[in-house]
PDB file with one MODEL, atoms N, CA, C and O in Angstrom:
MODEL        1
ATOM      1  N   UNK A   1       0.623  -1.056   0.320  1.00  0.00           N
ATOM      2  CA  UNK A   1       0.011   0.175  -0.111  1.00  0.00           C
ATOM      3  C   UNK A   1       1.190   1.188   0.028  1.00  0.00           C
ATOM      4  O   UNK A   1       2.181   1.148   0.757  1.00  0.00           O
ATOM      5  N   UNK A   2       0.755   2.169  -0.955  1.00  0.00           N
ATOM      6  CA  UNK A   2       1.145   3.385  -1.144  1.00  0.00           C
ATOM      7  C   UNK A   2       1.141   4.201   0.116  1.00  0.00           C
ATOM      8  O   UNK A   2       0.363   4.076   1.062  1.00  0.00           O
ATOM      9  N   UNK A   3       2.306   5.210  -0.036  1.00  0.00           N
ATOM     10  CA  UNK A   3       2.323   6.348   1.267  1.00  0.00           C
ATOM     11  C   UNK A   3       0.744   7.095   1.127  1.00  0.00           C
ATOM     12  O   UNK A   3       0.003   7.346   2.077  1.00  0.00           O
ATOM     13  N   UNK A   4       0.493   7.340  -0.177  1.00  0.00           N
ATOM     14  CA  UNK A   4      -0.848   8.225  -0.470  1.00  0.00           C
ATOM     15  C   UNK A   4      -1.995   7.555   0.006  1.00  0.00           C
ATOM     16  O   UNK A   4      -2.681   8.285   0.721  1.00  0.00           O
ATOM     17  N   UNK A   5      -2.490   6.278  -0.165  1.00  0.00           N
ATOM     18  CA  UNK A   5      -3.338   5.478   0.600  1.00  0.00           C
ATOM     19  C   UNK A   5      -3.281   5.330   1.917  1.00  0.00           C
ATOM     20  O   UNK A   5      -4.406   5.422   2.409  1.00  0.00           O
ATOM     21  N   UNK A   6      -2.456   5.142   2.677  1.00  0.00           N
ATOM     22  CA  UNK A   6      -2.114   4.874   4.226  1.00  0.00           C
ATOM     23  C   UNK A   6      -2.759   6.681   4.141  1.00  0.00           C
ATOM     24  O   UNK A   6      -3.933   6.793   4.494  1.00  0.00           O
ATOM     25  N   UNK A   7      -2.095   7.892   3.737  1.00  0.00           N
ATOM     26  CA  UNK A   7      -2.991   8.939   4.127  1.00  0.00           C
ATOM     27  C   UNK A   7      -4.023   9.247   3.771  1.00  0.00           C
ATOM     28  O   UNK A   7      -4.493  10.231   4.341  1.00  0.00           O
ATOM     29  N   UNK A   8      -4.562   8.825   3.079  1.00  0.00           N
ATOM     30  CA  UNK A   8      -5.738   9.017   2.886  1.00  0.00           C
ATOM     31  C   UNK A   8      -7.044   8.120   3.884  1.00  0.00           C
ATOM     32  O   UNK A   8      -8.162   8.575   4.124  1.00  0.00           O
ATOM     33  N   UNK A   9      -6.558   6.902   4.295  1.00  0.00           N
ATOM     34  CA  UNK A   9      -7.079   6.047   5.180  1.00  0.00           C
ATOM     35  C   UNK A   9      -7.380   6.805   6.394  1.00  0.00           C
ATOM     36  O   UNK A   9      -8.419   6.875   7.051  1.00  0.00           O
ATOM     37  N   UNK A  10      -5.911   7.512   6.587  1.00  0.00           N
ATOM     38  CA  UNK A  10      -5.638   8.225   8.059  1.00  0.00           C
ATOM     39  C   UNK A  10      -6.085   9.815   8.088  1.00  0.00           C
ATOM     40  O   UNK A  10      -5.993  10.502   9.105  1.00  0.00           O
ATOM     41  N   UNK A  11      -6.467  10.185   7.117  1.00  0.00           N
ATOM     42  CA  UNK A  11      -7.954  10.981   6.833  1.00  0.00           C
ATOM     43  C   UNK A  11      -9.088  10.967   7.300  1.00  0.00           C
ATOM     44  O   UNK A  11      -9.721  11.483   8.221  1.00  0.00           O
ATOM     45  N   UNK A  12      -9.234  10.236   6.439  1.00  0.00           N
ATOM     46  CA  UNK A  12     -10.808   9.321   6.251  1.00  0.00           C
ATOM     47  C   UNK A  12     -11.026   8.768   8.063  1.00  0.00           C
ATOM     48  O   UNK A  12     -12.141   8.740   8.585  1.00  0.00           O
ATOM     49  N   UNK A  13     -10.197   8.512   8.540  1.00  0.00           N
ATOM     50  CA  UNK A  13     -10.906   7.737   9.977  1.00  0.00           C
ATOM     51  C   UNK A  13     -10.724   9.017  10.476  1.00  0.00           C
ATOM     52  O   UNK A  13     -11.701   9.646  10.882  1.00  0.00           O
ATOM     53  N   UNK A  14      -9.658   9.470  10.503  1.00  0.00           N
ATOM     54  CA  UNK A  14     -10.151  10.924  11.479  1.00  0.00           C
ATOM     55  C   UNK A  14     -11.229  11.851  11.422  1.00  0.00           C
ATOM     56  O   UNK A  14     -11.608  12.434  12.439  1.00  0.00           O
ATOM     57  N   UNK A  15     -11.802  12.048  10.196  1.00  0.00           N
ATOM     58  CA  UNK A  15     -12.939  12.609   9.779  1.00  0.00           C
ATOM     59  C   UNK A  15     -14.105  11.493  10.327  1.00  0.00           C
ATOM     60  O   UNK A  15     -15.246  11.915  10.515  1.00  0.00           O
ATOM     61  N   UNK A  16     -13.837  10.276  10.540  1.00  0.00           N
ATOM     62  CA  UNK A  16     -14.781   9.650  11.468  1.00  0.00           C
ATOM     63  C   UNK A  16     -14.819   9.734  12.181  1.00  0.00           C
ATOM     64  O   UNK A  16     -15.970   9.973  12.547  1.00  0.00           O
ATOM     65  N   UNK A  17     -13.955   9.686  13.122  1.00  0.00           N
ATOM     66  CA  UNK A  17     -13.766   9.523  14.231  1.00  0.00           C
ATOM     67  C   UNK A  17     -13.717  11.098  15.275  1.00  0.00           C
ATOM     68  O   UNK A  17     -13.540  11.206  16.489  1.00  0.00           O
ATOM     69  N   UNK A  18     -13.958  12.184  14.201  1.00  0.00           N
ATOM     70  CA  UNK A  18     -14.297  13.314  14.794  1.00  0.00           C
ATOM     71  C   UNK A  18     -15.556  13.669  14.970  1.00  0.00           C
ATOM     72  O   UNK A  18     -15.856  14.672  15.619  1.00  0.00           O
ATOM     73  N   UNK A  19     -16.754  12.590  14.202  1.00  0.00           N
ATOM     74  CA  UNK A  19     -17.896  12.967  14.538  1.00  0.00           C
ATOM     75  C   UNK A  19     -19.154  12.114  15.393  1.00  0.00           C
ATOM     76  O   UNK A  19     -20.383  12.093  15.443  1.00  0.00           O
ATOM     77  N   UNK A  20     -18.170  11.551  15.915  1.00  0.00           N
ATOM     78  CA  UNK A  20     -18.613   9.882  16.939  1.00  0.00           C
ATOM     79  C   UNK A  20     -18.816  10.466  18.207  1.00  0.00           C
ATOM     80  O   UNK A  20     -17.876  11.116  18.663  1.00  0.00           O
ATOM     81  N   UNK A  21     -19.729  10.378  18.789  1.00  0.00           N
ATOM     82  CA  UNK A  21     -19.392  10.706  20.251  1.00  0.00           C
ATOM     83  C   UNK A  21     -18.797   9.695  21.331  1.00  0.00           C
ATOM     84  O   UNK A  21     -18.837   8.527  20.944  1.00  0.00           O
ATOM     85  N   UNK A  22     -18.279   9.877  22.541  1.00  0.00           N
ATOM     86  CA  UNK A  22     -17.568   9.312  23.317  1.00  0.00           C
ATOM     87  C   UNK A  22     -17.792   8.147  24.015  1.00  0.00           C
ATOM     88  O   UNK A  22     -16.816   7.834  24.697  1.00  0.00           O
ATOM     89  N   UNK A  23     -19.149   7.053  24.125  1.00  0.00           N
ATOM     90  CA  UNK A  23     -19.222   6.029  23.977  1.00  0.00           C
ATOM     91  C   UNK A  23     -18.938   5.429  22.300  1.00  0.00           C
ATOM     92  O   UNK A  23     -17.937   4.723  22.178  1.00  0.00           O
ATOM     93  N   UNK A  24     -19.473   5.595  21.493  1.00  0.00           N
ATOM     94  CA  UNK A  24     -19.284   4.963  19.945  1.00  0.00           C
ATOM     95  C   UNK A  24     -17.778   4.638  19.748  1.00  0.00           C
ATOM     96  O   UNK A  24     -17.408   3.562  19.279  1.00  0.00           O
ATOM     97  N   UNK A  25     -16.667   5.934  20.250  1.00  0.00           N
ATOM     98  CA  UNK A  25     -15.369   5.902  20.062  1.00  0.00           C
ATOM     99  C   UNK A  25     -14.999   5.071  21.229  1.00  0.00           C
ATOM    100  O   UNK A  25     -14.150   4.273  20.832  1.00  0.00           O
ATOM    101  N   UNK A  26     -15.302   4.849  22.773  1.00  0.00           N
ATOM    102  CA  UNK A  26     -15.179   3.394  23.401  1.00  0.00           C
ATOM    103  C   UNK A  26     -15.534   1.589  22.778  1.00  0.00           C
ATOM    104  O   UNK A  26     -15.027   0.504  23.061  1.00  0.00           O
ATOM    105  N   UNK A  27     -16.955   2.130  21.572  1.00  0.00           N
ATOM    106  CA  UNK A  27     -17.509   0.838  21.203  1.00  0.00           C
ATOM    107  C   UNK A  27     -16.715   0.470  20.182  1.00  0.00           C
ATOM    108  O   UNK A  27     -16.595  -0.666  19.723  1.00  0.00           O
ATOM    109  N   UNK A  28     -15.993   1.787  19.720  1.00  0.00           N
ATOM    110  CA  UNK A  28     -14.979   0.970  18.461  1.00  0.00           C
ATOM    111  C   UNK A  28     -13.617   0.611  18.632  1.00  0.00           C
ATOM    112  O   UNK A  28     -13.090  -0.313  18.012  1.00  0.00           O
ATOM    113  N   UNK A  29     -12.785   1.640  19.828  1.00  0.00           N
ATOM    114  CA  UNK A  29     -12.552   0.856  20.638  1.00  0.00           C
ATOM    115  C   UNK A  29     -12.223  -0.304  21.024  1.00  0.00           C
ATOM    116  O   UNK A  29     -11.170  -0.872  20.734  1.00  0.00           O
ATOM    117  N   UNK A  30     -12.802  -0.583  21.470  1.00  0.00           N
ATOM    118  CA  UNK A  30     -13.208  -2.191  22.262  1.00  0.00           C
ATOM    119  C   UNK A  30     -12.867  -3.003  21.017  1.00  0.00           C
ATOM    120  O   UNK A  30     -11.891  -3.752  20.983  1.00  0.00           O
ATOM    121  N   UNK A  31     -13.944  -2.780  19.704  1.00  0.00           N
ATOM    122  CA  UNK A  31     -13.790  -3.639  18.939  1.00  0.00           C
ATOM    123  C   UNK A  31     -12.798  -3.773  18.198  1.00  0.00           C
ATOM    124  O   UNK A  31     -12.372  -4.883  17.879  1.00  0.00           O
ATOM    125  N   UNK A  32     -12.363  -2.843  17.873  1.00  0.00           N
ATOM    126  CA  UNK A  32     -10.747  -2.814  17.124  1.00  0.00           C
ATOM    127  C   UNK A  32      -9.482  -3.665  17.972  1.00  0.00           C
ATOM    128  O   UNK A  32      -8.552  -4.208  17.377  1.00  0.00           O
ATOM    129  N   UNK A  33      -9.656  -3.668  19.604  1.00  0.00           N
ATOM    130  CA  UNK A  33      -8.976  -4.428  20.332  1.00  0.00           C
ATOM    131  C   UNK A  33      -9.336  -6.101  20.032  1.00  0.00           C
ATOM    132  O   UNK A  33      -8.479  -6.965  19.841  1.00  0.00           O
ATOM    133  N   UNK A  34     -10.734  -6.306  20.041  1.00  0.00           N
ATOM    134  CA  UNK A  34     -11.144  -7.413  20.145  1.00  0.00           C
ATOM    135  C   UNK A  34     -10.692  -8.363  18.470  1.00  0.00           C
ATOM    136  O   UNK A  34     -10.165  -9.470  18.365  1.00  0.00           O
ATOM    137  N   UNK A  35     -11.092  -7.524  17.502  1.00  0.00           N
ATOM    138  CA  UNK A  35     -10.479  -7.672  15.994  1.00  0.00           C
ATOM    139  C   UNK A  35      -8.519  -8.043  15.929  1.00  0.00           C
ATOM    140  O   UNK A  35      -7.739  -8.714  15.253  1.00  0.00           O
ATOM    141  N   UNK A  36      -8.498  -7.427  16.698  1.00  0.00           N
ATOM    142  CA  UNK A  36      -6.736  -7.500  16.623  1.00  0.00           C
ATOM    143  C   UNK A  36      -6.736  -8.984  17.585  1.00  0.00           C
ATOM    144  O   UNK A  36      -6.273  -9.966  17.004  1.00  0.00           O
ATOM    145  N   UNK A  37      -7.083  -9.124  18.590  1.00  0.00           N
ATOM    146  CA  UNK A  37      -6.703 -10.114  19.242  1.00  0.00           C
ATOM    147  C   UNK A  37      -7.152 -11.402  18.348  1.00  0.00           C
ATOM    148  O   UNK A  37      -6.390 -12.315  18.032  1.00  0.00           O
ATOM    149  N   UNK A  38      -8.298 -11.322  18.059  1.00  0.00           N
ATOM    150  CA  UNK A  38      -8.201 -12.563  17.249  1.00  0.00           C
ATOM    151  C   UNK A  38      -7.631 -12.754  16.433  1.00  0.00           C
ATOM    152  O   UNK A  38      -7.160 -13.887  16.332  1.00  0.00           O
ATOM    153  N   UNK A  39      -7.352 -11.744  15.380  1.00  0.00           N
ATOM    154  CA  UNK A  39      -6.577 -11.885  14.544  1.00  0.00           C
ATOM    155  C   UNK A  39      -4.808 -12.637  14.821  1.00  0.00           C
ATOM    156  O   UNK A  39      -3.992 -13.110  14.030  1.00  0.00           O
ATOM    157  N   UNK A  40      -4.799 -12.500  15.845  1.00  0.00           N
ATOM    158  CA  UNK A  40      -3.497 -12.655  16.644  1.00  0.00           C
ATOM    159  C   UNK A  40      -3.648 -14.111  17.158  1.00  0.00           C
ATOM    160  O   UNK A  40      -2.553 -14.673  17.180  1.00  0.00           O
ATOM    161  N   UNK A  41      -4.533 -14.785  17.522  1.00  0.00           N
ATOM    162  CA  UNK A  41      -5.062 -15.830  17.944  1.00  0.00           C
ATOM    163  C   UNK A  41      -5.315 -16.522  16.676  1.00  0.00           C
ATOM    164  O   UNK A  41      -4.955 -17.698  16.628  1.00  0.00           O
ATOM    165  N   UNK A  42      -5.865 -16.012  15.646  1.00  0.00           N
ATOM    166  CA  UNK A  42      -5.814 -16.881  14.255  1.00  0.00           C
ATOM    167  C   UNK A  42      -4.112 -17.367  13.917  1.00  0.00           C
ATOM    168  O   UNK A  42      -3.854 -18.555  13.728  1.00  0.00           O
ATOM    169  N   UNK A  43      -3.303 -16.568  13.883  1.00  0.00           N
ATOM    170  CA  UNK A  43      -2.108 -16.396  13.334  1.00  0.00           C
ATOM    171  C   UNK A  43      -0.925 -17.382  14.155  1.00  0.00           C
ATOM    172  O   UNK A  43       0.037 -18.050  13.776  1.00  0.00           O
ATOM    173  N   UNK A  44      -1.468 -17.122  15.301  1.00  0.00           N
ATOM    174  CA  UNK A  44      -0.536 -17.476  16.358  1.00  0.00           C
ATOM    175  C   UNK A  44      -1.143 -19.206  16.688  1.00  0.00           C
ATOM    176  O   UNK A  44      -0.333 -20.130  16.603  1.00  0.00           O
ATOM    177  N   UNK A  45      -2.646 -19.490  17.066  1.00  0.00           N
ATOM    178  CA  UNK A  45      -3.345 -20.742  17.397  1.00  0.00           C
ATOM    179  C   UNK A  45      -3.170 -20.034  18.941  1.00  0.00           C
ATOM    180  O   UNK A  45      -2.485 -20.852  19.556  1.00  0.00           O
ATOM    181  N   UNK A  46      -3.391 -19.202  19.603  1.00  0.00           N
ATOM    182  CA  UNK A  46      -3.048 -19.014  20.772  1.00  0.00           C
ATOM    183  C   UNK A  46      -3.585 -17.117  20.854  1.00  0.00           C
ATOM    184  O   UNK A  46      -3.305 -16.288  19.988  1.00  0.00           O
ATOM    185  N   UNK A  47      -4.502 -16.803  22.317  1.00  0.00           N
ATOM    186  CA  UNK A  47      -4.324 -15.451  22.372  1.00  0.00           C
ATOM    187  C   UNK A  47      -3.337 -15.171  23.036  1.00  0.00           C
ATOM    188  O   UNK A  47      -2.672 -15.803  23.856  1.00  0.00           O
ATOM    189  N   UNK A  48      -3.265 -13.825  22.485  1.00  0.00           N
ATOM    190  CA  UNK A  48      -1.727 -12.821  22.454  1.00  0.00           C
ATOM    191  C   UNK A  48      -1.604 -13.119  24.055  1.00  0.00           C
ATOM    192  O   UNK A  48      -0.434 -13.426  24.283  1.00  0.00           O
ATOM    193  N   UNK A  49      -2.106 -13.131  24.815  1.00  0.00           N
ATOM    194  CA  UNK A  49      -2.055 -12.757  26.499  1.00  0.00           C
ATOM    195  C   UNK A  49      -1.748 -14.078  26.699  1.00  0.00           C
ATOM    196  O   UNK A  49      -1.306 -14.186  27.843  1.00  0.00           O
ATOM    197  N   UNK A  50      -1.774 -15.351  26.017  1.00  0.00           N
ATOM    198  CA  UNK A  50      -1.941 -16.577  27.362  1.00  0.00           C
ATOM    199  C   UNK A  50      -0.212 -16.606  27.651  1.00  0.00           C
ATOM    200  O   UNK A  50       0.135 -17.465  28.463  1.00  0.00           O
ATOM    201  N   UNK A  51       0.853 -15.775  27.080  1.00  0.00           N
ATOM    202  CA  UNK A  51       2.311 -16.043  27.547  1.00  0.00           C
ATOM    203  C   UNK A  51       2.667 -15.961  28.821  1.00  0.00           C
ATOM    204  O   UNK A  51       2.239 -15.046  29.524  1.00  0.00           O
ATOM    205  N   UNK A  52       3.297 -16.678  29.180  1.00  0.00           N
ATOM    206  CA  UNK A  52       3.862 -16.546  30.618  1.00  0.00           C
ATOM    207  C   UNK A  52       4.063 -15.265  30.814  1.00  0.00           C
ATOM    208  O   UNK A  52       4.524 -14.643  29.857  1.00  0.00           O
ATOM    209  N   UNK A  53       3.836 -14.669  31.831  1.00  0.00           N
ATOM    210  CA  UNK A  53       4.410 -13.004  32.597  1.00  0.00           C
ATOM    211  C   UNK A  53       5.521 -13.395  33.080  1.00  0.00           C
ATOM    212  O   UNK A  53       5.717 -14.572  33.381  1.00  0.00           O
ATOM    213  N   UNK A  54       6.067 -12.814  33.167  1.00  0.00           N
ATOM    214  CA  UNK A  54       7.390 -12.270  33.892  1.00  0.00           C
ATOM    215  C   UNK A  54       6.727 -12.413  35.120  1.00  0.00           C
ATOM    216  O   UNK A  54       5.592 -11.998  35.353  1.00  0.00           O
ATOM    217  N   UNK A  55       7.971 -13.423  36.443  1.00  0.00           N
ATOM    218  CA  UNK A  55       7.524 -12.776  37.883  1.00  0.00           C
ATOM    219  C   UNK A  55       8.649 -11.598  38.095  1.00  0.00           C
ATOM    220  O   UNK A  55       9.808 -11.513  37.689  1.00  0.00           O
ATOM    221  N   UNK A  56       7.886 -10.775  38.848  1.00  0.00           N
ATOM    222  CA  UNK A  56       8.321  -9.605  39.090  1.00  0.00           C
ATOM    223  C   UNK A  56       9.424  -9.801  41.212  1.00  0.00           C
ATOM    224  O   UNK A  56       8.795  -9.934  42.262  1.00  0.00           O
ATOM    225  N   UNK A  57      10.434  -9.763  41.157  1.00  0.00           N
ATOM    226  CA  UNK A  57      11.089  -9.209  42.610  1.00  0.00           C
ATOM    227  C   UNK A  57      10.506  -8.337  43.106  1.00  0.00           C
ATOM    228  O   UNK A  57      10.161  -7.561  42.214  1.00  0.00           O
ATOM    229  N   UNK A  58      10.127  -7.947  44.233  1.00  0.00           N
ATOM    230  CA  UNK A  58       9.590  -7.017  45.436  1.00  0.00           C
ATOM    231  C   UNK A  58      10.602  -5.619  45.024  1.00  0.00           C
ATOM    232  O   UNK A  58      10.136  -4.681  45.671  1.00  0.00           O
ATOM    233  N   UNK A  59      11.443  -5.279  44.443  1.00  0.00           N
ATOM    234  CA  UNK A  59      12.266  -4.558  43.982  1.00  0.00           C
ATOM    235  C   UNK A  59      11.417  -3.919  42.465  1.00  0.00           C
ATOM    236  O   UNK A  59      11.650  -2.792  42.026  1.00  0.00           O
ATOM    237  N   UNK A  60      10.724  -4.598  42.016  1.00  0.00           N
ATOM    238  CA  UNK A  60      10.145  -4.350  40.349  1.00  0.00           C
ATOM    239  C   UNK A  60      11.248  -4.719  39.492  1.00  0.00           C
ATOM    240  O   UNK A  60      11.293  -4.328  38.326  1.00  0.00           O
ATOM    241  N   UNK A  61      12.344  -5.619  40.125  1.00  0.00           N
ATOM    242  CA  UNK A  61      13.505  -6.219  38.927  1.00  0.00           C
ATOM    243  C   UNK A  61      13.157  -7.806  38.458  1.00  0.00           C
ATOM    244  O   UNK A  61      13.459  -8.796  39.124  1.00  0.00           O
ATOM    245  N   UNK A  62      12.546  -7.818  37.328  1.00  0.00           N
ATOM    246  CA  UNK A  62      12.225  -9.144  36.986  1.00  0.00           C
ATOM    247  C   UNK A  62      12.994 -10.615  37.126  1.00  0.00           C
ATOM    248  O   UNK A  62      12.444 -11.640  36.722  1.00  0.00           O
TER     249      UNK A  62
ENDMDL
END
């Protein structure tokens, strides 16, 4: 995808988001996160958050 196409998409997205109410923006953000996580799950065969979290020491170091 060329630079002009990407700029067009972002301009269109900005115009779309500027007319949405806050609840609509939040709903769109949630849907976007769900779609992204589903895409990662499809590609990796697991949820993106299924990996082991590092254990932290009491001083904040891993």
